Backbone as JSON, one array per atom type, in Angstrom:
{
  "sequence": "MRRDAVRNRRNLLEAAGETLRTEPGAVTMPVIAERADLSLGTAYRYFPSVDEVLKAYLLGVIVQLRNHSHDCTQTGPALFEEVVREWGPTTGKGGATKLKAMCGADALLDLHAVQDSRP",
  "N": [[131.24, 116.5, 75.82], [132.17, 113.39, 74.49], [130.89, 111.91, 71.43], [130.46, 109.11, 71.5], [130.33, 108.69, 74.23], [128.06, 110.15, 74.93], [126.17, 108.68, 73.48], [126.43, 106.13, 74.72], [125.62, 106.7, 77.36], [122.99, 107.55, 76.91], [121.97, 105.15, 75.83], [122.15, 103.47, 78.06], [120.31, 104.71, 79.8], [117.95, 104.45, 78.3], [117.82, 101.67, 78.24], [117.46, 101.15, 80.96], [114.91, 102.26, 81.34], [113.42, 100.64, 79.58], [113.74, 98.15, 80.82], [112.46, 98.66, 83.27], [109.85, 98.98, 82.32], [109.25, 96.48, 81.15], [110.24, 94.33, 82.7], [110.07, 94.83, 85.68], [110.97, 93.59, 88.04], [113.49, 92.74, 87.48], [115.5, 94.63, 87.47], [118.66, 95.28, 87.3], [122.13, 96.14, 87.31], [123.71, 94.47, 85.56], [121.66, 93.52, 83.79], [120.69, 95.9, 82.68], [123.04, 96.84, 81.42], [123.46, 94.81, 79.53], [121.14, 95.08, 77.94], [121.69, 97.53, 76.89], [123.7, 96.96, 75.21], [126.33, 97.07, 76.15], [129.39, 96.55, 77.95], [129.55, 95.36, 81.34], [131.45, 96.68, 82.87], [131.79, 99.06, 81.42], [129.25, 100.17, 81.75], [129.29, 100.68, 84.5], [131.18, 102.7, 84.52], [129.76, 104.89, 83.76], [127.63, 105.05, 85.54], [127.73, 104.56, 88.96], [126.14, 102.77, 90.35], [123.1, 100.8, 90.3], [121.09, 102.28, 91.44], [121.89, 104.89, 90.88], [121.71, 105.04, 88.06], [118.97, 104.7, 87.82], [118.04, 106.96, 89.17], [118.97, 108.95, 87.43], [117.46, 108.25, 85.19], [114.88, 108.7, 86.23], [115.0, 111.48, 86.63], [115.13, 112.28, 83.96], [112.58, 111.42, 83.12], [110.96, 113.07, 84.68], [111.65, 115.59, 83.68], [110.76, 115.24, 81.06], [107.98, 114.95, 81.53], [107.46, 117.44, 82.67], [108.03, 119.13, 80.49], [106.12, 118.19, 78.71], [103.71, 118.85, 80.07], [103.98, 121.59, 80.15], [103.78, 122.3, 77.48], [101.24, 121.53, 76.92], [97.87, 122.33, 76.17], [95.75, 122.12, 77.87], [94.18, 122.64, 81.11], [93.96, 122.52, 84.73], [92.08, 119.74, 86.02], [92.0, 118.33, 83.58], [94.54, 118.72, 82.52], [96.06, 117.39, 84.46], [95.12, 114.75, 84.06], [96.07, 114.33, 81.46], [98.86, 114.44, 81.86], [99.15, 112.21, 83.52], [98.4, 110.22, 81.71], [100.59, 110.42, 79.97], [102.66, 109.69, 81.69], [102.23, 106.97, 82.32], [102.94, 105.21, 79.99], [105.63, 105.8, 80.01], [106.8, 104.66, 82.27], [105.63, 102.15, 82.55], [103.68, 99.24, 83.6], [103.71, 98.95, 87.01], [106.23, 99.98, 87.03], [106.67, 102.61, 87.99], [106.29, 102.32, 90.76], [108.32, 100.48, 91.34], [110.55, 101.98, 90.58], [110.44, 104.1, 92.43], [110.75, 102.66, 94.82], [113.3, 101.5, 94.47], [114.96, 103.72, 94.24], [114.83, 104.92, 96.7], [114.13, 106.86, 99.7], [115.46, 109.29, 99.59], [115.59, 110.08, 96.98], [114.27, 112.23, 95.63], [115.49, 114.42, 96.87], [118.11, 114.03, 96.01], [117.67, 114.37, 93.28], [116.93, 117.06, 93.2], [119.38, 118.16, 93.97], [120.99, 117.42, 91.8], [119.67, 118.82, 89.76], [119.99, 121.46, 90.71], [122.72, 121.73, 90.47], [123.26, 121.99, 87.82], [124.35, 123.99, 85.05]],
  "CA": [[131.26, 115.05, 75.99], [132.33, 112.7, 73.2], [129.65, 111.33, 70.89], [130.24, 107.75, 71.99], [129.94, 108.78, 75.64], [126.66, 110.57, 74.94], [125.4, 107.53, 73.01], [126.44, 105.08, 75.74], [124.79, 107.13, 78.49], [121.6, 107.49, 76.42], [121.58, 103.74, 75.71], [121.94, 102.95, 79.42], [119.05, 105.24, 80.33], [116.87, 103.8, 77.56], [117.76, 100.27, 78.7], [116.86, 101.17, 82.29], [113.48, 102.48, 81.15], [112.84, 99.43, 78.97], [113.72, 97.11, 81.85], [111.38, 99.02, 84.2], [108.55, 98.76, 81.68], [108.98, 95.1, 80.77], [110.61, 93.4, 83.77], [110.43, 95.65, 86.84], [111.65, 92.81, 89.06], [114.82, 92.34, 87.0], [116.31, 95.82, 87.27], [120.0, 95.18, 87.85], [123.11, 96.74, 86.4], [124.03, 93.56, 84.45], [120.56, 93.48, 82.83], [120.69, 97.19, 81.98], [124.21, 96.87, 80.54], [123.2, 93.89, 78.41], [120.13, 95.69, 77.06], [122.31, 98.69, 76.24], [124.8, 96.43, 74.4], [127.58, 97.55, 76.72], [129.93, 95.67, 78.99], [129.2, 95.78, 82.7], [132.46, 97.67, 83.27], [131.46, 100.34, 80.77], [128.05, 100.69, 82.42], [129.69, 101.23, 85.79], [131.91, 103.94, 84.3], [128.78, 105.97, 83.64], [126.81, 105.08, 86.75], [128.37, 103.69, 89.95], [125.2, 101.79, 90.9], [121.79, 100.77, 89.65], [120.34, 103.4, 91.99], [122.28, 106.11, 90.17], [121.13, 105.03, 86.72], [117.54, 104.9, 87.98], [117.83, 108.37, 89.51], [119.14, 109.71, 86.19], [116.29, 107.95, 84.38], [113.76, 109.4, 86.84], [115.16, 112.9, 86.32], [114.72, 112.43, 82.57], [111.12, 111.28, 83.05], [110.38, 114.28, 85.27], [111.84, 116.67, 82.7], [109.85, 114.94, 79.95], [106.62, 115.27, 81.96], [107.39, 118.9, 82.82], [107.94, 119.71, 79.15], [104.81, 117.8, 78.15], [102.66, 119.64, 80.71], [104.18, 122.99, 79.76], [103.32, 122.46, 76.09], [99.85, 121.1, 76.84], [96.93, 123.45, 76.21], [94.73, 121.88, 78.89], [94.45, 123.14, 82.46], [93.22, 121.88, 85.82], [92.0, 118.27, 86.02], [92.31, 117.79, 82.25], [96.01, 118.71, 82.42], [96.51, 116.3, 85.32], [94.84, 113.49, 83.38], [96.98, 114.22, 80.32], [100.19, 114.11, 82.38], [99.08, 110.83, 83.98], [98.44, 109.39, 80.48], [101.96, 110.45, 79.48], [103.5, 109.02, 82.69], [102.03, 105.51, 82.25], [103.82, 104.53, 79.02], [107.03, 106.08, 80.31], [107.3, 103.76, 83.3], [105.05, 100.82, 82.43], [102.93, 98.71, 84.75], [104.55, 98.66, 88.16], [107.53, 100.63, 86.9], [106.77, 103.77, 88.87], [106.46, 101.82, 92.11], [109.65, 99.89, 91.41], [111.51, 103.08, 90.51], [110.4, 104.79, 93.72], [111.31, 101.77, 95.84], [114.74, 101.29, 94.27], [115.69, 104.97, 94.41], [114.86, 105.24, 98.11], [113.44, 108.06, 100.17], [116.23, 110.49, 99.29], [115.7, 110.25, 95.53], [113.91, 113.59, 95.21], [116.53, 115.34, 97.32], [119.21, 113.86, 95.09], [117.28, 114.97, 92.0], [117.06, 118.5, 93.38], [120.81, 118.48, 93.98], [121.46, 117.32, 90.41], [119.08, 119.92, 89.01], [120.59, 122.69, 91.17], [124.13, 121.8, 90.1], [123.4, 122.2, 86.38], [124.57, 125.4, 84.7]],
  "C": [[131.36, 114.42, 74.59], [131.03, 112.06, 72.76], [129.4, 109.92, 71.41], [129.83, 107.75, 73.46], [128.48, 109.19, 75.76], [125.77, 109.4, 74.54], [125.31, 106.45, 74.08], [125.54, 105.45, 76.92], [123.31, 107.06, 78.11], [121.12, 106.05, 76.34], [121.34, 103.11, 77.08], [120.61, 103.43, 80.0], [117.85, 104.63, 79.62], [116.71, 102.35, 78.01], [117.14, 100.19, 80.09], [115.35, 101.35, 82.18], [112.79, 101.25, 80.57], [112.72, 98.31, 80.0], [112.61, 97.4, 82.86], [110.01, 98.72, 83.61], [108.24, 97.29, 81.48], [109.25, 94.08, 81.87], [111.01, 94.16, 85.03], [111.16, 94.89, 87.95], [113.07, 92.43, 88.69], [115.75, 93.53, 86.78], [117.62, 95.68, 88.03], [120.96, 95.81, 86.85], [123.51, 95.77, 85.29], [122.93, 93.51, 83.39], [120.53, 94.78, 82.01], [121.85, 97.26, 81.0], [123.99, 95.98, 79.32], [122.21, 94.49, 77.43], [120.7, 96.89, 76.31], [123.44, 98.27, 75.3], [126.15, 96.99, 74.83], [128.09, 96.53, 77.73], [129.53, 96.22, 80.36], [130.18, 96.85, 83.2], [132.18, 99.04, 82.69], [130.24, 100.96, 81.43], [128.41, 101.33, 83.75], [130.55, 102.48, 85.65], [130.96, 105.13, 84.24], [127.96, 106.15, 84.9], [127.39, 104.1, 87.77], [127.46, 102.63, 90.56], [123.91, 101.82, 90.1], [120.93, 101.91, 90.18], [120.64, 104.69, 91.23], [121.71, 106.16, 88.76], [119.62, 105.25, 86.8], [117.22, 106.35, 88.35], [117.97, 109.24, 88.26], [117.95, 109.48, 85.26], [115.08, 108.72, 84.91], [113.83, 110.9, 86.55], [114.72, 113.16, 84.87], [113.21, 112.34, 82.39], [110.45, 112.54, 83.58], [110.5, 115.45, 84.3], [110.89, 116.47, 81.52], [108.41, 115.31, 80.32], [106.44, 116.78, 82.15], [107.22, 119.56, 81.45], [106.59, 119.41, 78.51], [103.71, 118.67, 78.75], [102.77, 121.12, 80.34], [103.6, 123.25, 78.38], [101.84, 122.11, 75.91], [98.91, 122.32, 76.96], [95.86, 123.29, 77.29], [95.16, 122.47, 80.24], [93.66, 122.32, 83.47], [93.22, 120.37, 85.72], [92.34, 117.64, 84.66], [93.82, 117.72, 82.03], [96.58, 117.56, 83.25], [96.31, 114.95, 84.63], [95.77, 113.28, 82.19], [98.39, 113.84, 80.78], [100.22, 112.67, 82.88], [99.12, 109.87, 82.78], [99.86, 109.32, 79.92], [102.88, 109.64, 80.39], [103.41, 107.5, 82.56], [102.95, 104.82, 81.27], [105.31, 104.73, 79.31], [107.6, 105.08, 81.3], [106.75, 102.35, 83.22], [104.36, 100.38, 83.7], [103.89, 98.33, 85.87], [105.9, 99.36, 88.14], [107.72, 101.8, 87.84], [107.0, 103.35, 90.31], [107.86, 101.26, 92.3], [110.72, 100.99, 91.42], [111.59, 103.81, 91.85], [111.06, 103.94, 94.8], [112.82, 101.63, 95.69], [115.54, 102.56, 94.51], [115.75, 105.4, 95.88], [114.21, 106.58, 98.42], [114.15, 109.34, 99.79], [116.3, 110.81, 97.8], [115.36, 111.67, 95.1], [114.92, 114.61, 95.68], [117.75, 115.25, 96.4], [118.91, 114.5, 93.74], [117.36, 116.49, 92.07], [118.52, 118.93, 93.34], [121.37, 118.43, 92.57], [120.95, 118.51, 89.62], [119.74, 121.25, 89.41], [122.04, 122.85, 90.73], [124.34, 122.02, 88.61], [123.55, 123.67, 86.07], [123.33, 126.04, 84.11]]
}
């Protein structure tokens, strides 16, 4: 993938996360594109809908939490509490609920499909 394509995709995902953390009620593709400093058309080239960008963001958060918990030396309840502490800043107040609601009931199935399709 070209460097500009990697940068644009990363900027869209970061903008989606920032929007979830700061304005969970304003998560739309135009807002995400603006925060990423990209045109709306360019944003839609990477993700066909706001649901798709949120699913990609959620997958990134899950991978981040998995890596964090894997590297953590704690176990049992202490590990759970550490992962919860890591999860909060990632999604912000109300962000996790908004993300779940916007992605729909099939989000985890879609995430499994994405994960299974990776080499």
